[in-house]
N, C-alpha and C positions, 0 to 999 in steps of 0.2 A: 236662626229659624225659630218660629214660634213653637213653644212647648205646649201642645194641646192638652197634655195630662194636667199641667199646672192650671191652664185656663179652666178646665172642667172642674177642678177642685175649688177654685175661687168662686165660680158661678154657683156651684152647688151650695157652698157655705152662705153665699149671698141670699139665695132664695129661701133657705131654711133658717135664716137669722143667726147663723153661727160665725159670720165674718167679723173680723176686727176692723178698725177704721181704715187701715192700710189696704186690706183686702176689699173693702167696700169701694174704695177709690179705684182700685184696679178693675173691679167688676163694672163700675160705671163707665170706665174707658172702653171696656169690651162691648158694652151695650150701645155705645155710640157708633160703632162701625156699621156702615150701610149694608155690607154683605151679611153680617151677623143678623141684623134686623130682617133682612130679606129671608134668611133661612128660618128665622123664628116664625114669620108669617106662613111659610110653607109647612112648618112643623107644628103649627098651633092647633093641634087636634087633641081634645080632652081625653079621648079613648087611648091614645098612645101614652100619655102621662099616667093615666089610671092603670094601664097594663104594666108599665115598667115599675112603678112604685107600689102598686097594690092600692094605694090611696094617694091623694095629693099631699105633698109635704107641708104645704100651707094652703089656706083657703084660696079659692079661685079669685074672689074679689080682692083679697088682701094682696095676692101676687100681682094682679092687674094694677092696683093703685100704686104700689111701689114702683112698678115698671113705668107707668105713665108719668109719675112725678119726676123720675130720673131722666127719661129720654123725650119727654114732651109729646107723647102720642095723643093725637086728636081723640077726644073721648066721645065720639059719636057712638050710636048704638052698634053700628057695623064693626067699628074698630074694637069696641068693648067685647063683642062676641069673639073676634079673632084673637085678642090679646088676653082674654080672661085667664087663660092658663099659660100664657107665654113665658112668664118668669120661671115657672117650673119646667116648662119645656126647654127653656134655655139650657138648664143644667143637663137635662136628658140629651139634648141635641149635641152639646159639646162633649159630654161624656161618651156619647155614641161614636163621635168622631175620634175621640182619643183612645178608648178601650174597646170600642166596637162590640159591646155586650149585646147579646141577642135579645131582640124583643119580637113577640109573635104577632106581627102585623103584615099586611100585604106589602110585598116589595115593589119598589119603583124601578128595579133593574129589569130591563127588557128580557122577556123570555124566562124569567125566574120568579115563581111564586113560592111561598113558604113550603107548600107540599112538594115542590120539585127542587128544594134547596140542595146544593152540593154538600153532602155531609162529610165530616172529618173521618180520618182513618180509624181502623179497628185493629184489634190484636189478631194478626194473621201471619202466616209464613209457611215456608216449605223446608222441611228437614231432609237433607240429602245424606243418606247413610254411606258408610265406607264401601258397601257392596253395590252401591248405585240405586238402591231403593229410595223412593221419595214418599214422604209422609206429610200430608197437609195438617198444619198446626193451627189451632184457633177455631176450627169448626167442630166443636165438641172435643172431649178428652179422648185422644187416641189410645189411651191405656198404656200400661208399661210395655216397653220394648227392650228385649234383651239384645245387647250389642256385642259385636266382635266375639271375644273369647269368654263372655259372661262376667267379666270383671266390673262391668258398670251397667246400671239400669237407668233409663231415661223415662220421665213422665212429664205430663203437662197439666198444670192446675193453676187457676186464678191468674192467667196471663203470663205464666212463667214456665219455660222449658227447662227442666232440672236434670242434671246428671249426678248420680250418686254411685260412688265406688262400692262394690259388694265385697264383704268379708275382709275389708282392710280400710285404712284411712284414705282420705282423698289424695294425700301426698305420698301414700305408701309405695308407689311404683316409681317415683321420680328419679331415684338413683339407679334403677335397673337399666341395663343396656339391651333394649329391645325395641322393635319397630312400633311406632305409634299408628293407630287407626284414626283417620281424620273424618270428621263430619262437616257439613256446611249448613248454616242456617241462613236462608235467603228470604228477605222481607220485600214484598212487592210494593209498587206505588199504592198509596192510600192505605198504608198499614204500619204497624210497629209491633215489637214483641220484646220480651225479656228472656235472657238466657242465664242459667246458673251453672257455671262450669264445675268440673269434678273437684277442684281445689277450693270451692266456695266463692270464687270471684263472680260478681254479678255484672252482666252486660246488658244495657238497654239499647236496642237497635232501632234506629229511625227508618223511615220509608226509603225504599230503593237501596237497601244496604245488604251486605253479605259478610258473614264471619266464618272463616275456616279455622277449625280447632280440633285438637285430639279428644277422643272419648275420655281418655285418662292421660294426664301429663306424664312423660317419661324423660329421664335424663336430668341434667343440671339446670335447664331453663324451661320456663313455661312460655311457649311461643304460639301466637295466633296471628292470623292475617285478616285485615279489615279493608273492605271497600265500601264507601258510603259514610255514614255517621253513626257513632255509638258513644254512650257514656259508660265508663268503666269504674267499678268500685272493686279494687283489687285487694285480695287477702294478702296480708304481709307474710313474707317468707324470705328472709335475707339470704338463705342458702340457695334459693332458686328464683332468680329474677324473673319478672313477668315482662315479656317483650311483645309489643304490637307492631307487626310489620305492615307497612303501607307502601304505596308507589312513591311516596315522597320521603321515605326514610323510616328508620325504626325508632320506637319509643320504648325506653327501658325504665321499669319501675320496680320498687320493692313492695310497697303497699301504699295505695293512694287512690284519689278520685279525680278523674279527668275526662275531658271530652275530646274526641277526634272527629274532624270533619274533612273527609278526603274522597269526594265523589269523582269518578273518572272523568267526567266532562268539565269539571271546574278547573279554572286556571290558577286559582288561589285556594290553598288548603290550610287548616288550622289545627293546632293542638292547644287546648286550654286547660290549665291546671286549677282545680278547686281546692285540693287538700293534699299535703304530702310534698313529694319532690320527684321530678322525672328528669331523665336525660334523653334528649332528642338527638339521634345520630343523623347528621345532615347528609342529604343525598350527594353522591359523587365525590365525597370528601371523607377524611378521617376525623373531621371536627365534630364536637359535641356541644349542644346548647342545653344548659340547665335552667329549669323553670321553678319558680317559687309560686305559692298560691296567688291567684289573681293575675298571673302572667300568661302570655300566649306566644307560641311560636307560629309565625306566618311564613308559608312557603309559596313562592311564585317562580316557576321555572327552576333555575339553579340558584335563585336568590332566597335567603332566609333571614328573618329578623325577629327580635324579641320585643314585646311591648306589654304595657299595663292595660288591662281592659276591664270593662264593667261585666262581671260574670253573667248576669241575668240575660244579657244579649246573646250569649253563646251557649248557655246551659239551661236557660229558662224553659226550653221545650220539655225537659225532663219533668218539670213540675206543672206542666200543662199551660204555659203561657209563652207566646212568642213576643219578644220585646225588640222594637226597632228604633234606632236613633239615627236620624239623617240617612236612612237607608234608601238606596235607589229602588224604584218600583220593580225593575227587572230582577233584582235579587230577592225581593219579597215574594214576587210571583213565582220565581223558581222554587222557593221553599214550599209555596202553596201547591204548585203543580205536583210535587212529590207527595205531599200529605193528603190533598183532596182528590188526587188522581184526575187531574184536569190538564188541558192544554190551553195555554194563553197565546193569543194572536194579537200583535200590535198592528193596527191598521194605520197608525202613524208612529214611526220609529222613535220620535222625540219623546213620546209618553214614557218610554222605559227609563228615562233619566229623571223623572219626577222624584224628589226626595220626600220621605215620610218619617214621622216620629210618632210612635204610639205602641200599643200592645194589643194582642189578639189572643182570645181564649182558644187554645189548641183544640179542645174537644167540642167546640160549637160550630155551627154552620158558617160558611164563608160569606153568607148573605150580608150581614151587617158591615163587613169590610168593604164589599162592593158598593153598598149604599153610601158609605162614608166617602169613597172615591168620588162618587157623583156629586156629593154635597160640597166637597171642599176643593174640587178642581174642575177645569173645563174638560171633563172626561165623561164619556158615555160607555156603559157596560152593556153587552148583549150576550145572551147565553143561547147556545145551540148544542143540545146534547151535553157532552162534557167539555165543550170548547167555550172559552171565555174570550170574547172579542172586545178589545179596548180601542176606542176611537175618540177623536176630539168632538166635543158637544157642538151641535149646530146652533 
């Protein structure tokens, strides 16, 4: 399958004069394709190039002359006007398809203008306390909250809900034999948030996720329960293992960084290790699977396997970028349904199997991605409220 990211890089180098001889040859091949030329004509708008780059990377006339010489464009006045900026637009067009960077122009997606674009998620969530009280997090600072017996205080600042043990260290109660008081942090659709546990472990919770955890850890283990997706940065403490319980089994760590993807409606779940070492207790068995950095445990029903993966595909969301490689549209749109708080309707079921390769900026509008779908496939997008309808183009 074509690597759109690579195509974009080659064309950008070509129009800015940075390409070597091999890259120029590849760019020439790309510019010969009828569909590419067709898209260039559709996108040959000087204002779009000017908006994206702030200025043209090369002069309009120079860009046109280079393009015309390579692909044999008829140099009539009309074609000169259409293609004057086309070499520059070529890079923008393909880069837009590959990385879907947002540009502030009117959308071609039916029912969706820039003013009505479906915006990305925000830092929000609901904190459910041990006594059943609920506190909305993210709508301003709720102030300090005294929890349970006063051993811990929770506060919210700069997108992080923090637990701090009072009058003792964060691990000071771990060896005591007493009952833990549990809280829940629930993240809705179209949101995310960060949680700092009393032991210093940091948890980044994705949309439609829930973490159940004690206000202060007690006993010989630090145990939490996850539903949804979260990235963990666990504080090392060999005497008190950190355990993430999920419906697909338990994950045991000493100190490490890893991602867990375990939504209740998903048939396949993942644990991906970035740093350190984890042991995954397989469901319905006494077997354990050990992961090294760059490895992933994949669960499907009662089956589990270990594989090497490209980390950015599974943890890139933490750094603000979704990366997809040969990913089916249904999986991509399921991710976007959670993050953008939308519902996707396939008016033709076969569209869900379209594969895509590219990256999307997590904190930008979904608009450029929908435009890219229409530019590169026989697909039409229609927006009604928060519903996105996908159909075959007529």
